[in-house]
Structure formats: C-alpha cells, structure tokens
N, C-alpha and C positions, 0 to 999 in steps of 0.2 A: 063369502065364498068367492074365490078368485076366478077371473075369467079364463076360459080354456086357451091353451097355446094354439096359435094359428101359424101354419107353415107358409113361407113366402111363396109367391106365385112362381110357377114353373118357368115362365119366360124370364123372369128376373134372375132366377138361379142359374139358368143356362147362360145368360149374358155374363154373369159374374165368373162362371167357370171358363167361358171363352176368353175373357180378359186375363184370367190367371194363367191359363195354359198357353196364351199367346205371348207371354213375357219371355225374354231371352233365356232365362234360367231353365225353361222347359223345352227349348229347342234342342233336338237331337237328331242324329242320323246314324244309320247302320254303318259299322266300320267296314272298310273295303277289304276284301280278301285278295291279297297279292297273287295268290295262286289260282284264283277263280277262273281266269282265262285259260290257264293250262288245264284245269280240270274239265272245263267245257270242251276243249279241243280233244282231250283224251276220251271223254264220253262220246263225242261225235264220231271219233275214230272207231271205238268199239261198236257203235251202232252201225257204222258203215261196213265194218268187217262182217258183222252178223248178217246184214242184208245181202252182202256180196256172197257169203257162204251159202245162204238159202237159194239165191237166184242162180249162181254159177258155181256149183260145188267142185267141178273139175278144175276150173280156172283158179279157184280159191286154193286148192292144193298145190298147183303150179306156182302160184304167187308166194305161198309159204315156203316152198322149196327154194325159190330164188332168193327170198329174204334170208333164209338160213345159210345158203352158200355165201351171200354177201357178208353176213356177220362173221362167218368162219374166216373169210379172206381178210377182213379187217383185223381180226384177232391175230391171225398168222403174221400179217405185216407188222402189227404192233410188237409182237414177240420178237420178230427179226430185228427191228430197230432197237429194242431193249438189249438184245444180245450183242449187237454191234457196239452199242454205247458202253456196255458193262464188261465186255470180254477183256481178258488180260492183254496188256500192251507188249507182251514179250516179243511178238513178231516185229513191231516197229522198233523196239529197242535193239533187236538183233541186227536190223538193217542199218541203224545208226552206227553200231559197233563195227560192222563190216566196212562202212564208208570211212570210218576213222582209221581202220587198219589198212585199208587200201586207198590212199589219197589219190585223187585224180591229178594228172599233170597237165601242162599247157596243151600238149598235142591232143590229149583226149578231149578237152574242152573245144578246141578248134574243130575237131572232127564232129563233135556233137552240134556245134554251131552250123556246120555245113549240112548235116542231116536235117536239122530243123528248117533250114532254108529250103531244102528240097521239099519238105512237107508244107511249105508256105507259112511257117510259124516264125515270122521275122522278128517279133519283139523278144521272144525267148532266145532266138539265135544271138541277138545283141548281148544279152546277159552272159551267155557262155563265151562269146568272143571277148568281152571285157574281162571275164575271169581269166581267160588264157593270157591276155595282156598283162594282168597283174602278176601272174606266175612267172612270166618272162622277165618282168621288171624285178621281181624278187630274186630271180637267178642272177641278175646283173647288179644286185645289192642297191638298187635304186629305191626300194621300199621293202617292207616286211609284210608278207601276205598272211592274213588270218581271216577265217570265214566269218567271224563276228563283226568285222569292221564294215563300215559303210563306204560306198565309193567316194563320198566327200572327204572322209578321213584320210584316204590315200592321197588326195590332192594336197591336204595340209602337211602330210609327213614326207611326201616324195622328195628324194634328193636328186632333183633335175635342174637343168638350167632354165632360164626364163622361157625359152621357146618350148622346151619339153613340158614344163609345168602348164603353160598355156594350152598346149595340145591336149594334155590329160584333162584339164578343166573343160575343154570343149567336148571331149568324149563323155565325160560324166554328165554334162548338161544334156547332151543328146540322149543318153541312157535314161536319165530321170524323166525327160519329156515323154518318152515312149512307155516306160514302165509304170510311172506314177501319174503322169500328166494326161494319159489317155490319148496322146497324139498318135495317129495312124502311122504305121511303119511300112515302107515299101521295099522291094528288092533293091532298087537303086540306093536307098538310104543304108541298107545293110552292107552293100558293096563299098560305099564310101567310108562307112564306119570301119570296115575290115581293112581298107587300104591305109587309113590314118592310124589304126592300131598297129599295123605292121611297121609303119614308119616310126612310130613312137617306141616300139619294142627294141629298136636299134640304139636308143639312147643309153648311155652309160651313166652311172651315178656321178654326181658332181660333188666336189669337196670331200 
C-alpha cells in the first residue's frame, strides 16, 4: 500500500509563489488614461456648479446668463469673420476696375503726398511723391511708367544722364530705407525728398 501524498508546507509554497510573481514577466502596471486629467477637471467643475447652485441659486442663474451671452457673442463674432472671409470679392474687383479706368496723374499723387504730410504720414507721402516723379519722367520720355515695376527697375531703365541717374538712385535708396528698412521719416526728410524730386523732374531724356 502506497504512502499517502503529503502537501508541501504553506511557508515554502508562499516563498515559491513570491519568487515566481517577482520575476520581470509578471511585472505590470495599469495603462495611463490620457484623458483622465480632463475627466477629473470636468467632474470637479460639475461638482462645483452643483454646490454653487445649491448655495447661491440667484447668483447661479446670473452666472449662467453671463456665460450664455458670452457664448453667443463668440459665435456671432466667428460668423462675422467667416462672412468676411467667404464673401464675394466683387466689391474689390470693381474698385480695381475703376482705378484702371481712371488712372491717377502726377498732380493727383503730389496732392495726395501733401495731404499725407498734413496728416503726419510721412512715409506714405514719400511713396506718392515718388510716383508723381515717375509719371513726370514718363511724360518726358525718360522712362516708361508701369504700376508693376519696382523703383529699382526704373533706375536700370531710365534714359537720363549721369547726374540724373545718380539723383534717381539716391531717391530710390531713401524710399527703400523708409518703406522697407523701417527707418523713421521726418518732415524735413520729406521736404528734402520733394525738392530733389522736383529738380529731377526737369531732366529730359538722354539719347
């Protein structure tokens, strides 16, 4: 007759289990919830609103009314921006056509430059004064004016003598320094620019 089976001592069994479950294969951790923090904040907000409603019912209604008005204002502003971005551009195109049909002459640009000087917008005044000069030189066949050209292109193509080309180059450098270089422009500088432009406008085409 065989001997009865004996179970191992409990202490040794627990020691074996601890060694097994202590191995790296049995190490595990709960996966992190990326939205857990948001859920906690949302739950805390709901709890706060509930407590606020119970303790201050009138203030709670006022608070909801303010939030509702703010939300409606945001939606209205967003709708306005979308309408501005998506509306037909017929108005802008019509303005461009009108400008093409009614080109500005040198006298108009000079008057605009004077108006801008009175308003203290000296840098913009320089641009209009330079445009007036170009139109005057175009009338004298010293160059061909076109709105798509850059000031530097006019220097390259101008049919002027050495002094005239040098004067035009100086005016372009001054214009670039204020328009694109960020250099501050004063009333004295506008007046000097205007005087030099008036002198250059008397040059006739060379060759």
